[in-house]
N, C-alpha and C positions, 0 to 999 in steps of 0.2 A: 507522404506522412512519415514523421520521424518514428524511430523504432524503440525497442524496449530497454529498460533500465540503463544500459550503457551503450546501446546501439544508437544513441542520440547524437553522437559526435560527428555528424556530417555538416559541414559548413556551406553556406550559400556561395562563399568565395571559391572554395577549392573542391568541394565534394569528397574530400578525403576523410576516411574514418579516423576517429581519435584513438588513442591508446586504450581507453576504457572500452571502446566499441570492439576492438580486436580481442581484448581479454574476454569479454562476454560471449562473443561469437565462438571463440575457442572452447569456452567452458561448456556450451550447450550441445556441441556437435554429437557427443557420444550418446546422448539421451533423447535426441530429437524424435525418435520413432516410438518411444515408449508411452503408452497411455498412462495417465496418472490416476491414483486411487482417490476415493472419497475419504474425508476425514473420519476418524473413528468416533464412536459415540462418547458422550461425556460420562464420567464416573459420577456416582452418587455424591451430591453436595457441591458439584462444580457447575459453573455457568460459562457462557461464551459471549464474546463480542466479535463482530466481523466488520472490519473497516477497510476501505480502499482509499489510498492516498498517494497514488503514483507508484514509483518503484518500490516493490515490497521489501527490498533489502533495507531501505531507510525507515520504513514504517515499522518493520520488525524490530530493528535496533532501538527504536524509541520506547518500546514496551518491555523489552527483556530486562529482567531484574527488578521490576517495580514490585513493591510490597503487594502480596496477594495474587500476583500473576504466577500461574502454574507453568504455562508454556505459551510460546508464540510461534505460529507456523505460517510460512508463506504459501500462497496458493492462488487459485482462480475461482471466481464465482460470478453469478449473475447472468450467465450466457445461456445458449440453447443447445450446446453440445456436451456429450458425456466424455469423461476421461481426457480432457484437453491437455495438450502439451504446450510447453513454452513457445515453440515455433508456431503452433496453430494460433495461440492467443495473440502473439506478436504480429500475425498476419491480419488482424482486425476483422476476421470473418466469423468469429465464434460468439461475439457478444459478451465474452467474459472480461472482467476487470482483474488486474493484479490486486490482491488483497491479502490481509492477514487475519488469522483466526487466533484470538486471545482466549485461552482457557484460564479462568480465574476462580478464586474462592470468594464467594459473595459475603462471607463472614469477615474477610480481611480487607476487601476493597469493594468499590461499587461501580456500577455501570456509568454513573455520572462522573466519577473520577477518571475513568478510562476515556470518556468522551472529551474531558478537558485536555488530556494529553493528546488525543487525536487532533483536535482543532489547532493546537499550538505547533503541530508538526506538518501541517499542510497549508497550501494557499487556497482557501475556499472561494476566492474570487476568480480563479482561473477556470475557464470553461472548455479549454481545448486539450486538457491533460494536466500534468503537474510539472512545474518548473521547466526543464529542458525536454522532458519526455512528452511527446504529443501523440494524440490518437485516443480512440475510445477505450482502449484497455488501460489507460492511465488516468481516467476521470476519477474524481473523488466521490465517495459514496459511503453511506452508513447502511448496513443491512440489518433490519430489525426483525425479531421473531415474536415479540409480544407488544401489547398495547402500551405497556409501561415504557418499553424501550423506544417505541415510536414517539411517545410524549416527550421523553427526555431528549431524544435526538432533535425534535422540533424546537423545544425550548432553548437548547444550547445553540442551535443554528440561528435562532432569532437573536440570542445574546451576542454571538459572533458578529452578525451583521451590524448590530448596534455598536459594538466595540470598534469595529473597523470603519464604520460609516460607509459601507459599500455593500452592494448586492452580493449575497452568498449563493453560489450556484451548486454547491455540494448537494447531491440528491439523497433522499431517504427512500430505501427500497425494501421490499419484502425479502427476507432471508431465503436463500436457495442452497442447494448442495454446494458444499465447499470442497473443491478438488485440491489435494495437496500437490504443491509444486515439486519439481525434481530435487533430488537430494543436494545437488551442488548450489541450489539457491538458499537452502536453509542455513541460518546463522552466517550468512556471507560476510557480514561485517567483522565476524570473529575469525573465520577460517581464511579469509583473504583481506586482511586489514589494509594492505597497501592499495590494492585495486579498489576496494570500497571507498577509501578516503579520496583517491584520485577521481573516481566517478562523482562522488558527492560534491567535491569542490568544483569540478569542471561544470557540473550541472547548475551551480549557483543556488543550491537549495538553502544552505545556511544563511547566505546573504539576504535572500528574499524573506526567509522566516524572520530575521531580525528587523527587516523593514516593516513587516506586518505587525509583529507581536512584541517587539522590543525585548525587554528583559524576560518576558514570559515565553520567548521562542523556544521551541524544542531543539533537540540536537541529536 
């Protein structure tokens, strides 16, 4: 089973790790034993959306800076262990998915608007992961906390299936504790732009998004 965010770069031909794989492995060694904390509570007037779309580096970057978005945090959710680490989640034994927590101002943006961004930044037809990252921790999912969120998630899922004319396998799940990922994963696209771009390109993410969504594809 292929590994996390940039540990994907092992080819069937050579079995050699790619440069992004080596970068990611180096990055997480120092924190691999530390248990991760739960996300802090929302402040008054804030709301949250939790989405899983494969490598959280790429999903995080899609939402950063959008109007009404207060913060975007990479983390883990949906599994059965507490305080999971990156290494544990990458071992595919925790049940957790790589995900992002988007804290937003519902007076300035909407859950429906965030869902639209989410769909255009994933391949909802892929059932074994996302893009080059394979395994259960890279599955796409929407984690809902209210009936209204579930309704909107279901409606937009149906719309995505109709637009693509393909089965959409992204799951809609009950929200669970969101565990914040290690510091080195946060804002990775900004703190490590070269590594991030190399990973994203080698993974074929943008190419596949354009194939699926055309001009509406995320970036």
